[in-house]
C-alpha positions as CSV (number, residue, x, y, z in Angstrom):
1,M,-3.8,141.5,87.8
2,S,-3.1,143.5,84.6
3,E,-2.4,141.7,81.3
4,N,0.2,144.4,80.5
5,R,2.3,143.5,83.6
6,I,6.0,143.2,82.6
7,N,7.4,139.7,82.9
8,A,10.4,137.7,81.7
9,Y,8.7,137.0,78.4
10,H,7.9,140.7,77.6
11,V,11.2,142.3,78.7
12,M,13.8,142.1,75.9
13,W,17.5,142.1,75.5
14,L,18.9,143.6,72.3
15,F,22.2,142.4,70.9
16,V,24.2,144.2,68.2
17,F,27.0,142.3,66.4
18,F,29.2,144.0,64.0
19,D,32.2,143.6,61.7
20,L,33.3,147.0,60.5
21,P,36.4,147.7,58.4
22,V,39.2,149.6,60.1
23,M,41.9,149.6,57.4
24,T,41.8,153.3,56.7
25,K,41.6,156.3,59.0
26,K,38.1,157.1,57.7
27,D,36.9,153.5,58.4
28,R,38.3,153.6,62.0
29,K,36.6,156.9,62.6
30,A,33.2,155.5,61.3
31,A,33.6,152.4,63.5
32,T,34.4,154.5,66.6
33,Q,31.4,156.7,65.9
34,F,29.2,153.7,65.6
35,R,30.4,152.2,69.0
36,K,30.0,155.6,70.7
37,A,26.4,155.9,69.3
38,L,25.7,152.4,70.8
39,E,27.1,153.4,74.2
40,K,25.2,156.7,74.1
41,D,22.0,154.8,73.5
42,G,22.6,152.6,76.6
43,F,24.3,149.6,75.1
44,S,27.1,147.9,77.0
45,M,30.1,146.0,75.4
46,M,29.7,142.3,76.0
47,Q,32.7,141.4,73.8
48,F,34.6,143.2,71.1
49,S,32.0,143.9,68.4
50,V,29.1,142.6,70.5
51,Y,27.0,145.1,72.4
52,V,23.9,144.4,74.5
53,R,21.0,146.5,75.9
54,H,18.1,145.8,78.2
55,C,14.7,146.9,76.8
56,P,11.6,146.9,79.1
57,S,9.2,146.2,76.1
58,K,9.1,145.3,72.5
59,E,8.0,148.9,71.7
60,N,11.1,150.2,73.5
61,M,13.2,147.7,71.6
62,D,11.9,148.9,68.3
63,V,13.0,152.5,69.1
64,H,16.5,151.3,69.8
65,I,16.7,149.2,66.7
66,K,15.8,152.3,64.7
67,R,18.6,154.2,66.4
68,V,21.1,151.5,65.6
69,Q,20.0,151.6,61.9
70,L,20.6,155.4,61.8
71,A,24.1,155.0,63.2
72,I,25.3,152.2,60.9
73,P,28.3,153.2,58.8
74,D,28.3,153.0,55.0
75,T,30.4,149.8,55.0
76,G,30.6,146.7,57.2
77,L,28.2,144.2,58.6
78,V,25.8,144.9,61.5
79,S,23.4,142.3,62.9
80,V,20.7,142.8,65.5
81,L,19.2,140.0,67.6
82,S,16.5,140.3,70.2
83,V,15.8,137.7,72.9
84,T,13.4,137.7,75.9
85,D,14.7,138.2,79.4
86,K,13.8,134.5,80.1
87,Q,15.9,133.3,77.2
88,F,18.8,135.6,78.2
89,S,18.7,134.2,81.7
90,N,20.0,130.9,80.3
91,I,23.2,132.4,79.0
92,R,26.4,130.7,80.1
93,N,29.7,132.7,80.0
94,F,33.0,130.9,80.2
95,Y,36.3,132.6,81.2
96,G,38.8,129.9,80.2
97,K,37.3,126.8,81.8
98,V,35.4,128.7,84.5
99,D,31.6,129.1,84.1
100,K,31.0,132.6,85.5
101,K,27.8,134.7,85.9
102,V,28.1,138.2,84.3
103,Q,26.1,141.2,85.5
104,F,24.9,143.6,82.8
105,A,23.5,147.0,83.7
106,V,19.8,146.9,83.9
107,V,17.7,150.0,84.3
108,Q,14.9,149.3,86.8
109,Q,11.4,150.4,85.7
110,L,9.0,151.8,88.2
111,E,5.7,150.0,88.1
112,L,2.7,151.6,89.7
113,F,-0.2,149.3,90.4
């Protein structure tokens, strides 16, 4: 069995949290462009100002972090957090008082022997 085999400790989830100003038309346009750049790069909105993306490896994650950096507007706060698939599997989502499992889009990777 190969050491490079992907498992729950190598697969990553990348979170982008942001607080961008939207007081002026220019600010709103920049915030919209940032959100669209995230979506174009495969991120899904988890909550307002919180986007998440599945990454099959740390190397792949690094590519997406660089893309986020390039899209950051001139003002506002953007934070990036990575967690392993194993850590992400422990997430608990509550809708009111109801604990509910949420499905996020995951791109399946083909693995050949």
